[in-house]
Each structure stands twice: as structure tokens, then as C-alpha cells.
MARSE-889778 format. One line per field, with one value per residue: residue number from 1; x, y, z of N, C-alpha, C in turn; residue in one letter. Coordinates in steps of 0.02 Angstrom, whole numbers, plus 50000, padded with zeros to 5 digits. Layout:
% MARSE-889778
i [NUM;...]
nxx [X;...]
nyy [Y;...]
nzz [Z;...]
caxx [X;...]
cayy [Y;...]
cazz [Z;...]
cxx [X;...]
cyy [Y;...]
czz [Z;...]
aa [A;...]
***
This chain:
% MARSE-889778
i [1;2;3;4;5;6;7;8;9;10;11;12;13;14;15;16;17;18;19;20;21;22;23;24;25;26;27;28;29;30;31;32;33;34;35;36;37;38;39;40;41;42;43;44;45;46;47;48;49;50;51;52;53;54;55;56;57;58;59;60;61;62;63;64;65;66;67;68;69;70;71;72;73;74;75;76;77;78;79;80;81;82;83;84;85;86;87;88;89;90;91;92;93;94;95;96;97;98;99;100;101;102;103;104;105;106;107;108;109;110;111;112;113;114;115;116;117;118;119;120;121;122;123;124;125;126;127;128;129;130;131;132;133;134;135;136;137;138;139;140;141;142;143;144;145;146;147;148;149;150;151;152;153;154;155;156;157;158;159;160;161;162;163;164;165;166;167;168;169;170;171;172;173;174;175;176;177;178;179;180;181;182;183;184;185;186;187;188;189;190;191;192;193;194;195;196;197;198;199;200;201;202;203;204;205;206;207;208;209;210;211;212;213;214;215;216;217;218;219;220;221;222;223;224;225;226;227;228;229;230;231;232;233;234;235;236;237;238;239;240;241;242;243;244;245;246;247;248;249;250;251;252;253;254;255;256;257;258;259;260;261;262;263;264;265;266;267;268;269;270;271;272;273;274;275;276;277;278;279;280;281;282;283;284;285;286;287;288;289;290;291;292;293;294;295;296;297;298;299;300;301;302;303;304;305;306;307;308;309;310;311;312;313;314;315;316;317;318;319;320;321;322;323;324;325;326;327;328;329;330;331;332;333;334;335;336;337;338;339;340;341;342;343;344;345;346;347;348;349;350;351;352;353;354;355;356;357;358;359;360;361;362;363;364;365;366;367;368;369;370;371;372;373;374;375;376;377;378;379;380;381;382;383;384;385;386;387;388;389;390;391;392;393;394]
nxx [48869;48908;48867;48686;48526;48358;48230;48052;47911;47838;47748;47673;47756;47861;47927;47947;48049;48159;48177;48177;48298;48410;48396;48441;48566;48610;48732;48741;48690;48533;48384;48237;48083;47932;47796;47693;47670;47682;47757;47778;47672;47529;47372;47257;47209;47140;47017;46974;46989;47056;46972;46860;46881;46925;47068;47218;47305;47471;47468;47455;47560;47705;47871;47932;48002;48136;48192;48196;48324;48408;48423;48510;48427;48396;48271;48149;48018;47871;47912;47934;47971;48008;48095;48171;48315;48402;48527;48599;48580;48517;48401;48286;48217;48088;48121;48188;48348;48444;48460;48593;48574;48605;48525;48327;48184;48014;47881;47754;47628;47455;47322;47168;47013;46959;46795;46721;46745;46759;46716;46667;46686;46734;46877;46940;47083;47220;47287;47257;47134;47084;47066;46966;46867;46811;46782;46662;46592;46431;46278;46148;46227;46235;46288;46330;46378;46473;46483;46511;46619;46773;46815;46701;46617;46665;46698;46554;46511;46599;46543;46392;46424;46467;46346;46292;46201;46160;46185;46228;46288;46267;46297;46315;46210;46261;46355;46538;46520;46617;46714;46673;46554;46369;46303;46380;46409;46268;46258;46340;46284;46135;46213;46239;46118;46014;46103;46058;46087;46032;46048;46054;46060;46106;46104;46150;46263;46226;46282;46359;46329;46366;46341;46247;46199;46117;46059;45998;45876;45845;45831;45876;45995;46061;46151;46262;46400;46475;46543;46671;46691;46753;46843;47055;47185;47330;47496;47595;47663;47811;47889;47827;47872;48009;48039;48009;47934;47760;47571;47460;47487;47665;47742;47839;47929;47919;47998;47986;48078;48076;48073;48215;48326;48376;48312;48138;47993;47864;47714;47550;47573;47624;47628;47623;47704;47623;47693;47570;47448;47486;47475;47456;47391;47369;47282;47311;47354;47435;47525;47603;47662;47744;47803;47904;48030;48060;48089;48204;48285;48330;48348;48478;48569;48514;48389;48261;48062;47917;47789;47692;47511;47355;47321;47176;47063;46924;46821;46663;46546;46452;46554;46675;46820;46925;47025;47057;47182;47145;47019;46870;46718;46633;46647;46615;46540;46566;46491;46536;46464;46360;46276;46190;46208;46319;46443;46573;46634;46699;46719;46782;46783;46839;46819;46832;46933;47003;47015;47019;46966;46869;46867;46755;46722;46766;46941;47020;47064;47133;47263;47222;47145;47226;47322;47238;47223;47320;47398;47331;47248;47092;46943;46791;46651;46524;46604;46678;46579;46555;46554;46582;46694;46864;46952;47069;47046;46937]
nyy [54881;54737;54622;54506;54541;54481;54507;54443;54472;54627;54714;54841;54814;54750;54853;54927;54864;54898;55023;55021;54973;55027;55163;55140;55109;54988;54943;54841;54730;54731;54627;54654;54572;54575;54509;54561;54666;54807;54960;54948;54960;55034;54952;55001;55095;55035;54997;55106;55270;55283;55194;55253;55355;55475;55466;55475;55391;55380;55395;55288;55217;55162;55211;55326;55246;55300;55317;55191;55168;55272;55213;55108;54964;54829;54807;54680;54657;54553;54441;54270;54188;54013;53921;53910;53887;53817;53778;53800;53929;53982;54077;54028;54094;54137;54177;54105;54143;54157;54215;54243;54247;54305;54355;54362;54410;54371;54442;54426;54436;54410;54350;54324;54255;54109;54079;53934;53807;53891;54033;54130;54268;54438;54485;54575;54635;54685;54814;54808;54738;54827;54913;54879;54844;54973;55027;54978;55039;55147;55255;55174;55030;54873;54795;54648;54596;54456;54446;54544;54575;54718;54743;54699;54788;54935;54940;54922;55046;55141;55105;55140;55271;55300;55288;55159;55029;54913;54763;54657;54506;54412;54293;54290;54363;54496;54604;54608;54530;54435;54524;54635;54656;54599;54719;54855;54810;54823;54946;54976;54921;54986;55095;55066;55025;55144;55228;55149;55016;54858;54741;54592;54504;54357;54281;54141;54100;53975;53938;54011;54051;54091;54238;54240;54222;54100;54091;54076;53948;53955;54069;54162;54288;54437;54513;54644;54630;54548;54527;54457;54441;54346;54338;54316;54242;54189;54223;54078;53998;53984;54000;53878;53790;53797;53733;53810;53863;53865;53915;53990;54068;54103;54072;54184;54271;54394;54481;54439;54359;54208;54024;54006;54090;54177;54216;54307;54373;54485;54595;54553;54414;54368;54276;54336;54318;54414;54539;54593;54527;54390;54257;54319;54344;54481;54537;54710;54853;54949;54853;54808;54930;54966;54873;54811;54900;54826;54742;54751;54811;54703;54602;54662;54607;54655;54689;54720;54745;54705;54791;54867;54925;54831;54909;55012;55065;55159;55208;55245;55314;55440;55402;55386;55301;55228;55118;55012;54883;54717;54635;54503;54475;54433;54492;54595;54750;54927;55083;55248;55409;55463;55343;55356;55476;55478;55489;55455;55367;55177;55002;54861;54754;54599;54523;54637;54710;54831;54786;54816;54974;55087;55248;55348;55465;55555;55624;55662;55558;55438;55439;55419;55305;55218;55206;55174;55037;55001;54994;54884;54885;54855;54912;54999;54961;55080;55216;55210;55221;55365;55518;55625;55586;55581;55479;55428;55417;55334]
nzz [52924;52818;52711;52642;52639;52601;52543;52562;52482;52410;52478;52555;52712;52657;52601;52681;52783;52691;52693;52840;52854;52799;52870;52979;52944;52897;52765;52681;52559;52488;52417;52358;52346;52249;52207;52101;51980;52004;52102;52251;52353;52467;52552;52613;52560;52454;52444;52525;52487;52371;52298;52300;52224;52264;52318;52203;52108;52116;52259;52311;52325;52394;52401;52265;52101;52087;52231;52280;52182;52228;52364;52343;52341;52261;52195;52147;52030;51979;52010;52088;52223;52215;52285;52470;52501;52636;52687;52587;52606;52501;52385;52269;52118;52033;51899;51875;51904;52073;52251;52361;52530;52710;52779;52819;52760;52786;52703;52662;52655;52670;52563;52470;52534;52476;52353;52394;52248;52168;52096;51955;51999;52076;52181;52329;52320;52270;52171;52039;52072;52117;52039;51937;51997;52058;51902;51869;51929;51972;51932;51893;51902;51967;52115;52205;52355;52447;52600;52759;52797;52846;52701;52615;52668;52683;52516;52491;52540;52453;52330;52343;52337;52218;52167;52144;52125;52279;52378;52514;52568;52730;52834;52957;53113;53129;53037;53048;53171;53254;53270;53343;53397;53423;53466;53407;53309;53255;53233;53127;53050;53042;52985;52850;52806;52797;52709;52620;52581;52533;52644;52680;52832;52942;52828;52730;52601;52441;52334;52200;52033;51858;51879;51963;52151;52241;52391;52547;52543;52428;52351;52191;52155;52085;52009;51931;51984;52055;52230;52305;52481;52602;52710;52733;52715;52772;52667;52652;52606;52559;52684;52749;52668;52660;52802;52918;53063;53062;53097;53134;53021;53014;53155;53268;53398;53509;53443;53325;53279;53193;53196;53133;53169;53060;53001;52984;53009;52943;52965;52875;52885;52974;53138;53294;53441;53556;53664;53760;53742;53697;53588;53425;53266;53168;53027;52970;52907;52998;53059;52967;52924;53033;53104;53033;53090;53206;53154;53074;53158;53248;53164;53121;53242;53359;53502;53497;53561;53488;53545;53509;53502;53416;53275;53188;53050;53014;52865;52809;52739;52824;52949;53038;53121;53238;53272;53434;53501;53547;53549;53576;53503;53580;53686;53844;53799;53836;53812;53790;53767;53618;53519;53425;53370;53302;53363;53500;53601;53616;53719;53738;53843;53960;54122;54147;54116;54006;53845;53723;53622;53538;53454;53385;53275;53340;53389;53475;53563;53572;53612;53760;53764;53732;53817;53923;53877;53906;54023;54078;54211;54303;54292;54326;54248;54237;54260;54173;54062;54081;54015;54075;54177;54163;54071;54107;54243;54256]
caxx [48856;48876;48819;48636;48454;48322;48127;48012;47855;47826;47696;47722;47791;47940;47963;47961;48086;48200;48171;48228;48370;48435;48385;48496;48651;48648;48747;48733;48647;48468;48337;48156;48056;47888;47760;47649;47727;47656;47818;47743;47609;47484;47337;47195;47178;47119;46945;46937;46990;47062;46932;46785;46894;46962;47136;47247;47347;47519;47473;47475;47641;47769;47919;47950;48068;48196;48197;48240;48389;48443;48468;48538;48387;48368;48163;48117;47924;47836;47943;47908;48012;48015;48106;48231;48367;48434;48577;48641;48585;48505;48320;48286;48157;48028;48130;48251;48394;48467;48499;48631;48544;48633;48457;48282;48127;47989;47816;47717;47546;47384;47247;47085;46969;46917;46717;46716;46711;46783;46661;46682;46685;46805;46901;46974;47175;47269;47296;47200;47085;47021;47052;46937;46799;46795;46769;46585;46518;46391;46235;46104;46229;46210;46360;46330;46444;46485;46512;46507;46673;46774;46819;46651;46580;46712;46685;46502;46507;46647;46493;46359;46454;46460;46273;46298;46147;46210;46175;46259;46218;46303;46268;46322;46175;46244;46418;46579;46503;46643;46748;46637;46510;46315;46277;46428;46368;46212;46279;46363;46212;46107;46235;46240;46037;46021;46124;46030;46106;46018;46086;46024;46089;46099;46097;46223;46254;46234;46297;46374;46358;46390;46336;46181;46204;46087;46047;45974;45815;45828;45799;45919;45984;46078;46201;46296;46468;46502;46599;46670;46736;46743;46922;47071;47220;47419;47523;47646;47676;47876;47891;47815;47914;48092;48042;47990;47873;47687;47529;47400;47528;47716;47761;47857;47940;47917;48056;47961;48096;48046;48114;48256;48357;48383;48222;48103;47903;47807;47633;47484;47580;47702;47610;47669;47667;47637;47687;47531;47396;47500;47468;47391;47384;47350;47281;47295;47400;47462;47584;47661;47693;47788;47827;47979;48088;48090;48143;48270;48351;48336;48421;48572;48599;48474;48347;48192;48021;47854;47733;47632;47429;47340;47260;47175;47008;46897;46805;46620;46497;46479;46572;46743;46839;46982;46990;47160;47178;47109;46959;46829;46650;46591;46683;46548;46565;46537;46478;46527;46424;46293;46260;46137;46259;46402;46516;46540;46713;46669;46796;46788;46800;46861;46830;46834;47014;47001;47062;47018;46953;46860;46833;46701;46716;46822;46976;47072;47037;47147;47330;47218;47133;47297;47357;47199;47233;47409;47393;47281;47184;47015;46891;46700;46612;46480;46617;46698;46538;46554;46594;46623;46751;46926;46987;47134;47014;46904]
cayy [54781;54714;54558;54524;54533;54461;54534;54421;54507;54679;54761;54891;54796;54742;54909;54968;54853;54901;55085;55019;54940;55106;55211;55108;55104;54939;54944;54766;54712;54712;54623;54667;54546;54571;54457;54622;54716;54864;54963;54917;54997;55022;54923;55008;55139;55018;54997;55164;55339;55256;55143;55286;55399;55529;55480;55486;55326;55387;55412;55208;55185;55196;55241;55308;55214;55334;55298;55125;55154;55309;55184;55029;54923;54797;54784;54652;54652;54514;54385;54242;54126;53933;53882;53918;53817;53844;53738;53836;53997;54025;54095;53998;54118;54125;54185;54035;54162;54133;54245;54209;54270;54319;54350;54324;54453;54349;54469;54389;54457;54374;54308;54332;54177;54090;54023;53855;53787;53957;54048;54194;54321;54478;54494;54649;54617;54705;54862;54790;54743;54877;54956;54836;54848;55052;55048;54954;55078;55203;55235;55101;54984;54846;54768;54622;54567;54420;54435;54613;54605;54776;54742;54723;54858;54990;54924;54951;55103;55167;55114;55190;55341;55306;55286;55107;54982;54868;54714;54641;54446;54388;54232;54315;54416;54580;54642;54583;54517;54410;54576;54697;54608;54602;54792;54890;54796;54833;55024;54988;54906;55033;55153;55050;55038;55244;55240;55131;54945;54787;54708;54514;54457;54295;54219;54100;54060;53921;53932;54063;54016;54139;54301;54244;54199;54086;54121;53985;53932;53979;54163;54166;54352;54438;54589;54652;54627;54513;54529;54387;54482;54307;54367;54305;54186;54222;54166;54054;53913;53985;53979;53820;53741;53796;53700;53857;53850;53908;53889;54028;54123;54110;54120;54237;54300;54459;54533;54449;54306;54147;53968;54006;54150;54203;54226;54361;54379;54540;54617;54500;54340;54366;54253;54370;54312;54478;54541;54611;54500;54324;54252;54353;54384;54557;54599;54790;54922;54956;54795;54813;54977;54968;54802;54830;54920;54809;54677;54771;54803;54637;54562;54686;54629;54689;54645;54753;54699;54728;54803;54905;54900;54827;54963;54999;55121;55156;55259;55250;55380;55488;55363;55378;55274;55225;55045;55019;54851;54654;54600;54468;54512;54401;54534;54652;54808;54997;55140;55333;55451;55453;55318;55390;55531;55426;55531;55403;55290;55091;54992;54787;54715;54534;54530;54721;54747;54854;54740;54860;55040;55139;55309;55357;55526;55580;55640;55668;55523;55387;55437;55408;55236;55141;55218;55112;54957;54952;54997;54817;54884;54836;54973;54993;55008;55136;55241;55200;55225;55435;55581;55674;55558;55594;55390;55422;55418;55251]
cazz [52943;52767;52685;52597;52665;52550;52584;52516;52484;52393;52482;52637;52741;52622;52583;52743;52798;52668;52749;52898;52849;52786;52904;53027;52947;52840;52682;52637;52494;52493;52379;52374;52305;52243;52148;52090;51911;52004;52140;52319;52366;52519;52533;52639;52466;52367;52461;52549;52443;52298;52261;52290;52202;52317;52322;52152;52107;52154;52336;52350;52327;52479;52371;52186;52071;52118;52305;52275;52139;52285;52435;52337;52335;52224;52149;52076;52013;51932;52034;52148;52270;52214;52329;52508;52540;52692;52691;52559;52591;52441;52371;52187;52122;51956;51815;51863;51966;52158;52268;52407;52573;52773;52824;52767;52817;52753;52714;52592;52663;52625;52501;52495;52552;52384;52384;52361;52180;52124;52033;51925;52038;52112;52263;52314;52356;52235;52144;51988;52089;52127;51962;51896;52030;52027;51814;51871;51979;51933;51892;51843;51902;52060;52154;52256;52413;52494;52677;52785;52860;52816;52637;52578;52676;52640;52449;52486;52520;52401;52259;52343;52326;52169;52164;52108;52184;52320;52404;52544;52625;52755;52869;53034;53111;53130;53036;53095;53235;53293;53286;53364;53445;53386;53453;53367;53222;53258;53226;53056;53008;53024;52940;52758;52785;52779;52640;52542;52551;52554;52692;52706;52877;52950;52745;52690;52518;52431;52266;52156;51967;51817;51914;52019;52209;52284;52443;52598;52529;52355;52319;52169;52180;52022;51997;51868;51993;52150;52253;52363;52553;52652;52746;52715;52734;52749;52612;52718;52571;52553;52746;52773;52612;52678;52851;52964;53112;53048;53125;53102;52988;52998;53200;53265;53427;53529;53398;53245;53243;53150;53215;53121;53211;53020;52965;53010;52972;52962;52915;52881;52882;53053;53187;53337;53527;53571;53763;53801;53705;53670;53499;53365;53182;53146;52949;52972;52897;53075;53060;52907;52937;53109;53114;52997;53080;53271;53139;53033;53200;53283;53093;53127;53292;53403;53537;53528;53528;53466;53582;53463;53516;53352;53257;53105;53034;52923;52849;52792;52744;52887;52988;53062;53161;53260;53338;53467;53562;53532;53582;53542;53523;53644;53748;53885;53776;53859;53766;53828;53716;53584;53475;53376;53327;53280;53411;53541;53610;53650;53758;53758;53933;53962;54181;54178;54059;53945;53787;53634;53618;53455;53445;53323;53232;53400;53360;53510;53630;53555;53661;53828;53747;53704;53882;53968;53873;53911;54097;54091;54257;54323;54285;54326;54183;54265;54283;54090;54018;54100;53976;54155;54226;54135;54062;54136;54318;54279]
cxx [48838;48842;48753;48579;48405;48257;48098;47947;47871;47788;47733;47762;47868;47976;47995;48025;48163;48219;48211;48282;48426;48454;48451;48549;48673;48687;48774;48697;48564;48410;48292;48124;47998;47841;47734;47710;47727;47749;47751;47711;47562;47410;47259;47159;47121;47031;46917;46947;47014;47019;46852;46833;46926;47034;47168;47281;47407;47533;47477;47514;47693;47807;47912;47986;48112;48205;48231;48314;48415;48479;48481;48482;48369;48301;48207;48056;47920;47899;47934;47953;47985;48025;48188;48258;48418;48504;48615;48643;48538;48440;48328;48229;48132;48063;48203;48341;48421;48480;48516;48601;48590;48571;48414;48217;48077;47911;47789;47659;47487;47349;47210;47069;46937;46852;46732;46683;46744;46779;46700;46651;46723;46794;46939;47031;47212;47264;47243;47134;47033;47016;46982;46843;46791;46768;46694;46548;46510;46329;46192;46145;46235;46288;46315;46380;46434;46514;46511;46544;46718;46796;46746;46608;46604;46680;46597;46480;46528;46564;46424;46358;46467;46397;46246;46257;46176;46189;46231;46221;46281;46270;46252;46243;46195;46350;46475;46573;46547;46697;46714;46592;46436;46299;46317;46415;46324;46207;46308;46302;46161;46127;46222;46148;46003;46033;46098;46041;46045;46055;46061;46067;46086;46053;46155;46175;46267;46267;46325;46397;46320;46319;46266;46206;46134;46092;46028;45910;45769;45838;45876;45939;46050;46115;46245;46371;46464;46560;46623;46723;46738;46807;46991;47141;47306;47462;47593;47685;47766;47909;47888;47862;47999;48089;48022;47935;47804;47621;47495;47437;47617;47748;47826;47887;47913;47955;48055;48013;48069;48091;48192;48269;48391;48368;48188;48029;47875;47760;47577;47513;47624;47636;47625;47659;47691;47631;47622;47428;47413;47492;47468;47434;47354;47337;47242;47368;47447;47520;47612;47674;47748;47812;47924;48030;48095;48101;48205;48325;48360;48381;48484;48604;48546;48431;48297;48131;47967;47777;47677;47556;47405;47299;47243;47105;47010;46855;46736;46558;46513;46502;46634;46760;46915;46997;47080;47148;47191;47073;46920;46767;46617;46616;46631;46602;46509;46558;46486;46507;46360;46303;46223;46182;46311;46455;46512;46621;46649;46707;46742;46816;46797;46877;46875;46913;46988;47047;47065;46975;46951;46827;46793;46683;46735;46872;47036;47080;47088;47208;47278;47165;47163;47328;47295;47219;47291;47419;47359;47250;47129;46966;46814;46689;46553;46541;46646;46665;46530;46553;46605;46678;46822;46949;47023;47105;46969;46929]
cyy [54763;54612;54565;54500;54543;54472;54493;54440;54610;54743;54823;54865;54780;54799;54961;54952;54862;54968;55080;55025;54969;55134;55193;55076;55070;54936;54888;54783;54690;54697;54610;54602;54552;54527;54497;54646;54786;54876;54957;54972;54986;54975;54957;55057;55101;55009;55050;55216;55323;55229;55203;55350;55473;55532;55435;55404;55332;55392;55341;55220;55220;55234;55262;55271;55247;55320;55245;55121;55208;55234;55130;54978;54873;54760;54747;54651;54586;54438;54335;54186;54066;53912;53912;53865;53842;53816;53781;53908;54032;54053;54091;54025;54091;54130;54147;54085;54136;54177;54219;54277;54247;54299;54343;54368;54425;54432;54481;54425;54406;54375;54322;54269;54178;54052;53978;53843;53853;53976;54125;54259;54386;54483;54562;54656;54693;54763;54850;54773;54785;54950;54922;54855;54933;55076;55019;54991;55118;55205;55203;55016;54946;54801;54724;54573;54508;54426;54525;54608;54690;54769;54762;54790;54914;54987;54944;55021;55170;55167;55131;55243;55369;55302;55196;55066;54916;54813;54651;54549;54427;54357;54254;54346;54493;54560;54640;54585;54478;54448;54647;54667;54639;54709;54843;54853;54807;54899;55000;54955;54935;55085;55145;55067;55096;55254;55183;55059;54904;54728;54658;54491;54397;54247;54216;54108;53981;53893;54009;54031;54082;54199;54291;54198;54179;54084;54059;54017;53949;54004;54144;54267;54387;54506;54586;54607;54567;54491;54497;54416;54437;54313;54325;54261;54205;54141;54130;53994;53919;53975;53912;53766;53733;53768;53757;53816;53889;53840;53937;54089;54098;54126;54147;54251;54372;54499;54490;54379;54242;54085;53954;54082;54206;54239;54272;54360;54467;54543;54545;54433;54325;54348;54256;54332;54366;54514;54553;54539;54405;54310;54273;54365;54433;54580;54666;54797;54928;54915;54817;54864;54997;54919;54770;54846;54898;54741;54683;54787;54746;54595;54612;54663;54648;54665;54689;54694;54733;54728;54837;54898;54889;54892;54967;55060;55110;55200;55247;55285;55418;55441;55329;55378;55259;55164;55033;54938;54748;54619;54557;54511;54478;54456;54586;54731;54888;55072;55202;55382;55414;55409;55318;55454;55523;55492;55479;55366;55205;55067;54900;54779;54644;54550;54587;54742;54761;54818;54788;54904;55065;55210;55309;55434;55597;55553;55634;55626;55455;55352;55402;55312;55194;55150;55139;55052;54955;54976;54915;54811;54886;54900;54952;55022;55084;55208;55283;55238;55317;55488;55612;55659;55549;55505;55393;55398;55357;55223]
czz [52850;52771;52639;52640;52593;52594;52512;52538;52463;52391;52537;52669;52704;52617;52651;52773;52774;52694;52788;52921;52844;52819;52977;53015;52880;52791;52631;52579;52503;52432;52415;52300;52282;52180;52096;52008;51944;52081;52199;52330;52429;52517;52545;52609;52436;52418;52504;52487;52391;52259;52262;52263;52206;52298;52267;52159;52132;52211;52352;52357;52384;52463;52300;52166;52101;52178;52281;52258;52205;52331;52401;52350;52283;52207;52112;52073;52002;51959;52113;52172;52256;52272;52393;52529;52576;52697;52643;52539;52561;52435;52308;52204;52054;51908;51813;51896;52030;52162;52335;52486;52655;52817;52781;52809;52752;52762;52646;52592;52683;52589;52511;52479;52504;52391;52350;52313;52149;52066;52002;51977;52040;52166;52242;52387;52340;52207;52079;51990;52092;52104;51942;51938;52036;51945;51835;51914;51927;51923;51863;51861;51976;52045;52220;52302;52446;52557;52704;52833;52813;52729;52596;52606;52672;52550;52447;52480;52489;52348;52282;52336;52261;52133;52128;52170;52228;52374;52456;52587;52646;52841;52941;53055;53128;53077;53058;53175;53279;53310;53347;53376;53397;53384;53428;53319;53198;53208;53172;53018;52970;52988;52870;52761;52748;52738;52582;52519;52565;52588;52702;52759;52892;52859;52740;52623;52499;52380;52225;52089;51914;51844;51976;52055;52235;52364;52499;52575;52477;52333;52304;52178;52134;52027;51954;51899;52053;52151;52307;52429;52621;52700;52704;52744;52696;52698;52653;52681;52557;52627;52773;52735;52655;52767;52933;53001;53095;53077;53083;53077;53002;53102;53210;53340;53455;53477;53346;53227;53213;53193;53205;53138;53137;52973;53009;52977;53002;52933;52918;52900;52960;53123;53271;53397;53578;53640;53807;53789;53650;53591;53470;53298;53174;53065;52952;52955;52958;53066;53021;52907;52976;53126;53091;53014;53135;53203;53101;53118;53234;53210;53080;53175;53361;53451;53558;53542;53515;53517;53590;53490;53424;53336;53199;53120;52991;52922;52792;52799;52797;52950;53000;53101;53180;53304;53376;53508;53531;53575;53556;53536;53554;53700;53782;53849;53839;53820;53801;53740;53664;53521;53414;53339;53299;53313;53473;53544;53635;53652;53728;53819;53943;54073;54199;54162;54011;53879;53730;53654;53540;53494;53371;53315;53309;53381;53404;53577;53593;53622;53722;53819;53759;53797;53938;53959;53892;53987;54136;54168;54257;54301;54307;54289;54201;54259;54196;54056;54040;54074;54039;54178;54170;54123;54102;54239;54348;54324]
aa [M;G;G;S;T;V;I;V;G;G;G;L;A;G;A;K;T;A;E;A;L;R;E;R;G;Y;D;G;A;I;V;L;L;A;A;E;S;H;L;P;Y;E;R;P;P;L;S;K;G;Y;L;S;G;S;D;D;R;D;S;V;F;V;H;D;R;A;W;Y;D;E;H;D;V;D;L;R;V;G;V;T;V;E;R;I;D;R;D;A;R;Q;V;A;L;S;D;G;S;A;V;H;Y;D;K;V;V;I;A;T;G;S;R;P;R;R;F;P;G;D;P;D;V;A;Y;L;R;T;L;D;D;S;D;A;L;R;A;R;F;G;E;G;R;S;L;L;I;V;G;A;G;W;I;G;L;E;A;A;A;A;A;R;G;A;G;T;A;V;T;I;V;E;P;A;D;A;P;L;E;K;V;L;G;K;Q;Q;G;G;V;I;A;E;L;H;R;R;H;G;V;D;L;R;L;S;T;G;V;E;R;I;E;S;G;T;V;T;V;D;G;G;E;E;L;T;A;D;T;V;L;V;G;I;G;A;E;P;I;T;D;V;A;A;D;A;G;L;V;V;S;N;G;I;D;V;D;A;G;L;R;T;S;D;P;D;F;F;A;V;G;D;V;A;N;Q;D;H;P;L;F;G;R;I;R;V;E;H;W;A;N;A;L;N;Q;P;A;V;A;A;A;N;A;L;G;G;D;E;T;Y;A;R;L;P;Y;F;Y;T;D;Q;Y;E;F;G;M;E;Y;R;G;Y;A;S;G;E;D;Q;V;V;V;R;G;S;E;D;D;L;E;Y;L;A;F;W;L;A;D;R;V;V;R;A;G;M;N;V;N;I;W;D;R;G;D;D;I;A;T;L;I;E;S;Q;R;R;V;D;P;A;R;L;A;D;P;S;I;P;L;A;D;V]
***
């Protein structure tokens, strides 16, 4: 199949889309547009192994430069999209050039939510951000983090590993409360406190000025570096300007098609009609890794559905875990195993149906958890909590 496919976004999702197209025999032109000056790279190491210094720089890149040349992928770095003309089927670029398209895959990802007033603080989204933050770690240095989400918590663990004094300010009653709930959020709170983090929960931020963070009640906190991690927002400007349907991201069907059948969206920016969970947008590595295969197949005339469970993982100190599914922190939580020993499974139930599961330092139960979620059967919470009963029998 010939023609021209333009991929907007040069992260993991964009690179994997190019790879998937070639693997499926597509011999048309592929133009991959990367806003950053780097080769496409993966983001999880930026707050995990690369930030802590355990992963080297080359390990973050999806492919080396030679791969793009060998697979005839026209990779353009440091280039953004100015406008998409759907009538002329052209993508106008920031360097003044324009590219014809037959299909477009949008993989623009997300950007950090900025603190009001946009003070002079650090964010952690890009490879350059990770380099700059790591350079400020070390004995005798201090880091103040606004927000106890995944980015903030992983950055805190990396900083503590380098001997940096860390304070976290979080308005919720527990870290990750909206995702994990108070019980599991409490496990993570205790983990960080054991490792010397000054964790200030139920504490809002009034303002940030000149490296000083003023919290509720007027107390002023200072640190060498202030890192803001208060969530992310999908980058939908290009899609919205092109007239595609946009809500919480770019709306796509189960096959990752947008409101224009010649346009697809993958990764953080895709607000998918998931066959199990309904319309969801998930900002995690697994979607960027796996959705491109389905989008590529459908761009080439297929009719595949993306039905994988949302998945993410984290490593913080001695706490390693994987999470599958999609649930709310307000759902019922059932624990199997020992939270004190940090070896357990946790499940989130709605009306006795398992919506999500997490394995903490237990690495041979992932498939069983996924099967239980996908079955959508009602379970007995007491049996689910009993380690002597196989998950298949609860």
C-alpha cells in the first residue's frame, strides 16, 4: 500500500506507529514530526531509572538514528505543526514547509499542568527536564515538590536516593487518593516518610514566588529547587484547529479512529471508547507502546479493536508494583497479603466486580489479575482477600 502517512508527535507512540506501519508491509511515505530536538524516546525512565542514575542515556531512545534511515522513515526533529488543511490534505509545518497526507496519526501526548501565574519552577516531562533536575540532586541540597502524584513521588524517591532533602506538599488527604484511595495512598505515604520525606498532606499552596512556596495558613517553605507535579493535560491544539472532535483529549472509537476516518490518535492524547471501560483517556506508557499497532492496522484498512487493559508500574524505594485496569479511589478496596511487608495484591471493586488490580512486589500474578478483570464476573470480597484461594476460584 502506497500513499503518505504523517505522524504528528515524536515520542514513543509516534515512533511505534512508524514501526507498526512498516511491520505490516506499508511501503508508502512516512513522515514523523518531533517537536523536540531529540530522537523519539520513552518517558518512564525520566522519573525512574534515568533520573536516579541507574539507566544510561541511550536506553531511553526507542530506536537509534540508523533505524529511521533503514526503514525509510522521514524523521524531522525540532518541527511542529502549524495547521492541518483537511480540504487540501496538507500539513503545514513550523519550518515553512508542507507535507501531503493520505492518513494522519496524532501522537502529541500531554504537557504538564502549569501552576497559576507560571512561576519560575521546575517541571518533569522531557529528557532535558530530567537532566536539569538530576543535576540539582545531592547531599546538602533540597527539593520541594508540589503534588504527590506519580511524577512527584518518583522524583522524590530518586532525590532521596541521591541524598537530597525532600518536602512534598499535597492538598489531598493521601498521595494518589483519586486513583488508589486513602488506604493504598496511606501505604505510599508511610513509605515516603520512612525514607525521610517531609510529606505535608491536606495542605494547599497559596502562591510560589522566588523559590518560596507559601502554603495554607501562610507558612513559607523554601528549597533549592521547586518541582511542580500537579498533573498533565492532553495536547489537542492541532486536532481542535483541524475540526476533529475533542473533549478530554481527542475522541476516538475502539479502533482509535477520530471523527475523520483518515485521522487516528494514540497515546496520552487519545480519549478512547474502550470496549470494557467506556470512554477513557490514560496517560501511561502502555498505551503509547501498544495502541500504535491497532491504529496502523486500521489505517491500512483493517478493523481491529484496542481492548488491552490500562497498565502502569512504579518503583519507589523497596515498593515495586504493577497496576492493571481502570478504577476510582472511591471504589471498594480488597487486600490479599501483607501491606506491612509490602508483598500483597490489592483490588478495586464496583458492585463486586473487579475493575482494577495491583500487585506489590509479587511478580507472578499479573496475568491472573488481568483475567479476573476481563471476566467482569461478580466476586465474593472475603474469598478475594483469602490467599489460600486461587484467583480463578474467587
